N, C-alpha and C positions, 0 to 999 in steps of 0.2 A: 238297753245300752250294752254294747259289746266292747269290752276293754281290750281283749286279746285278739283283735282282728288282724294284726300285722303278722304276716308270714314272710320271712326274709327269702330272698332269691337263693336257690340252692347253689348257684354259681359261686357264691362267696365261700362255700365250704370246699370247693375244688382245690384251692391253694393250700389248704391244711392237709398234711399227710399224717394220717393216723397209722402208726406202725407199732408192732411189738417185737419186730426183728432187731436184735441187739447189734447186728452187723451194720445196719443202716441207721442206727440211732444217733449218729453224730449230726451236728447242726451244719448249716451251710458254710461255715468258715473252716470246716475240716477238724473242728475240735472234738475231743472225745465226749461221750455222753456221761452223765453222772454215774450211771450203772457201770460203765467201763472203768471209770476212775476208781470207784469203790471196789470193784473186783480186783483191780491191779494192786491197790493198797492193801487189801486183805491178803493177797498172795505174798506181798512183801513181808507182812507180819508173820505169815506162816513160814516163810523162808528164814526169817530171823530166829524163830523158835527152833527150827530144824538145825540151823547153824549152831545155836547155843547148845542144843542137845549133843550134836556131833563133837563140839569142842569139849564138853564135859566128859563124854565117853572116851575121847582120845586122850585126855589128861589122865583119866582113871586107868586106862590101858597102858599108860607109860609112854605115850608119844612124846619124843624129846623136842618136837617143834612147837608144842603147845605149852604155854606157861600158865600159871595160876591166875595171873592178872588178865590174860586173854580170856580165860574161862569166866572170870568175874565180870569183865566188861561185856562179853557177848551175852551173858545171862541177864545183866542189868539192862542192856539195850533191848533184848527180847521182852523183858518185863515191862519196860516203859512203852514200847510200841503196842503191846497188848492192852495196857491200861488206856492208852490214847484211843485205840480202836473201840474199846468198850465205852469210853466217854462219847465218842462220835456216834456210836450206836444208840446210846441213851438219848442224845440230843435229837437224833432222827426220829426215834420213837416218840419223844415228847412232841415234836413238831407234827408228826402224823396224828397223834391223839388230839392235838389242838385243832387240826384241820377237820377231824371227824366231829368235833364239838360245834363247829360253826354252822349256823343256820343258813340254808340255801333258800 
C-alpha cells in the first residue's frame, strides 16, 4: 500500500515567487514588507536616540535654544521608543521560538 503516491503538478508552484530580495519583498498591493517596516521603525528609534543625545549635548554646551524640558522630553521619548522596540523584539523572538517548537 503506497500512501504518498500523490505528486502535485509543478505548475502550481509557478505562481509562488520565492525571493530574498528586500527591494521586491512588497506584496501585490504595493504595501511594504514586514522587514521594511521593521527596518524603518528601528531607524526611527535610532534617530530619537541621536536627537536626545544632541539635545543633551547642546544644553550642556550652553545652547540658548534648548531648554531643560526639551532635553527631558527628548530623553524620555527616546527611552520609551527603545523600550517599545525591545518589547517588540522579545515578542518576535517568542513567536519564532514557538514556531520552532511546532511539529511538522
